C-alpha positions as CSV (number, residue, x, y, z in Angstrom):
1,M,-72.8,16.2,-171.6
2,S,-69.8,14.3,-170.3
3,Q,-70.2,11.1,-168.3
4,E,-68.7,12.9,-165.3
5,S,-71.3,15.6,-165.2
6,Q,-74.1,12.9,-165.5
7,R,-72.8,10.9,-162.5
8,T,-74.7,11.5,-159.3
9,I,-72.5,13.2,-156.7
10,R,-72.4,11.2,-153.4
11,C,-72.1,13.3,-150.2
12,L,-71.7,12.4,-146.6
13,V,-72.9,15.1,-144.2
14,A,-71.2,14.4,-140.9
15,K,-71.5,15.5,-137.3
16,V,-68.2,14.8,-135.5
17,G,-67.5,14.9,-131.8
18,L,-69.8,16.0,-129.0
19,D,-71.6,18.8,-131.0
20,G,-75.3,18.2,-130.6
21,H,-76.5,21.0,-132.8
22,D,-77.8,19.3,-136.0
23,R,-80.3,21.7,-137.5
24,G,-77.8,23.1,-140.0
25,A,-76.8,19.6,-141.0
26,H,-80.4,18.7,-141.7
27,V,-80.9,21.9,-143.7
28,I,-77.8,21.2,-145.8
29,T,-78.7,17.6,-146.3
30,R,-82.1,18.5,-147.7
31,A,-80.6,21.2,-149.9
32,F,-78.0,18.8,-151.3
33,R,-80.8,16.2,-152.0
34,D,-82.9,18.9,-153.7
35,A,-79.8,19.7,-155.9
36,G,-79.8,16.1,-157.1
37,F,-76.9,14.8,-154.9
38,E,-77.1,11.4,-153.2
39,V,-76.7,12.2,-149.5
40,I,-75.9,10.2,-146.4
41,Y,-76.3,11.8,-143.0
42,S,-74.0,10.4,-140.2
43,G,-76.2,11.3,-137.3
44,L,-74.9,13.0,-134.1
45,H,-71.9,12.3,-132.0
46,K,-69.6,10.4,-134.4
47,A,-66.0,9.8,-133.7
48,P,-63.6,10.9,-136.5
49,E,-62.9,7.2,-137.2
50,E,-66.6,6.5,-137.7
51,I,-66.8,9.4,-140.2
52,V,-63.8,8.0,-142.1
53,Q,-65.3,4.5,-142.2
54,A,-68.6,5.8,-143.5
55,A,-66.9,7.9,-146.1
56,V,-64.8,5.0,-147.3
57,Q,-67.6,2.4,-147.2
58,E,-70.1,4.7,-149.0
59,D,-67.4,5.8,-151.6
60,V,-68.5,9.4,-151.3
61,D,-67.3,12.2,-153.5
62,V,-67.9,14.9,-150.9
63,L,-67.5,14.8,-147.1
64,G,-69.2,17.8,-145.5
65,I,-68.3,18.1,-141.8
66,S,-70.7,20.2,-139.7
67,I,-69.1,21.4,-136.5
68,L,-70.2,24.1,-134.1
69,S,-68.5,22.8,-130.9
70,G,-65.2,24.6,-131.3
71,A,-63.2,21.4,-131.6
72,H,-62.6,21.8,-135.4
73,N,-58.8,22.1,-135.0
74,T,-58.7,18.7,-133.3
75,L,-61.4,16.7,-135.0
76,V,-61.1,17.8,-138.6
77,P,-57.4,16.9,-139.0
78,K,-58.2,13.5,-137.5
79,V,-60.8,12.9,-140.2
80,V,-58.4,14.0,-143.0
81,E,-55.6,11.8,-141.6
82,G,-58.0,8.8,-141.6
83,L,-59.0,9.5,-145.2
84,E,-55.3,9.6,-146.1
85,E,-54.7,6.3,-144.3
86,Y,-57.4,4.6,-146.4
87,G,-56.2,6.3,-149.6
88,A,-59.5,8.1,-150.0
89,F,-58.3,11.7,-149.4
90,E,-57.3,12.4,-153.0
91,D,-60.8,11.4,-154.3
92,T,-62.8,13.2,-151.6
93,L,-63.8,16.9,-151.6
94,V,-63.6,17.9,-147.9
95,I,-65.8,20.8,-146.8
96,V,-66.5,22.2,-143.4
97,G,-69.5,24.1,-142.3
98,G,-70.2,25.8,-139.0
99,I,-68.7,28.4,-136.7
100,I,-65.0,28.5,-137.7
101,P,-63.1,31.6,-136.6
102,E,-61.2,33.4,-139.4
103,E,-57.8,32.7,-137.6
104,D,-58.4,29.0,-137.7
105,R,-59.3,28.8,-141.4
106,P,-55.8,28.8,-142.9
107,G,-54.7,25.9,-140.7
108,L,-57.7,23.8,-141.7
109,R,-57.0,24.5,-145.3
110,E,-53.4,23.5,-144.8
111,D,-54.7,20.3,-143.2
112,G,-56.6,19.5,-146.4
113,V,-60.0,21.1,-146.1
114,D,-61.1,22.3,-149.6
115,A,-63.6,25.0,-148.4
116,I,-65.1,26.4,-145.2
117,F,-68.7,27.7,-145.2
118,G,-69.9,29.8,-142.3
119,P,-73.3,30.7,-141.0
120,G,-75.4,32.6,-143.6
121,T,-73.6,31.2,-146.6
122,P,-76.2,30.9,-149.4
123,M,-77.0,27.3,-150.1
124,E,-76.5,27.8,-153.8
125,E,-72.9,28.9,-153.2
126,T,-72.1,25.7,-151.4
127,I,-73.8,23.5,-154.0
128,E,-72.1,25.4,-156.9
129,F,-68.7,24.9,-155.1
130,I,-69.3,21.2,-154.9
131,R,-70.3,20.9,-158.6
132,E,-67.3,22.9,-159.7
133,N,-64.7,21.2,-157.5
134,V,-65.8,17.6,-157.0
135,K,-62.7,15.4,-157.6
136,R,-62.5,13.6,-160.9
137,R,-62.4,9.8,-160.7
138,D,-60.6,7.7,-163.3
């Protein structure tokens, strides 16, 4: 087994903006922990800058943004821009979960989101995506 596959994957599950629905974030946090990931949960109502600070300070491998408010086209790019400003974007797998209309998905991917998981996505699918796509660190 390589050293990379033995290293614990660090995840930040983040609720950005005014979205107050956190049940899904709690479910995914528990599933990630059960899968052996080290998980930090941001709590509710975080500004994009707060999410970026937490991701950088915690040196996470994965940033999972849970958003149901409809503000994804505004808030997610701000988070990605912040990661870029701190030089953390290249090392961070950015995934988004929540209600994201199909027509908004290409734009979010262009902005730097690695994957989007909608309601009903099997937990194992998300976990497997992370394991297969977490960015390699030198």
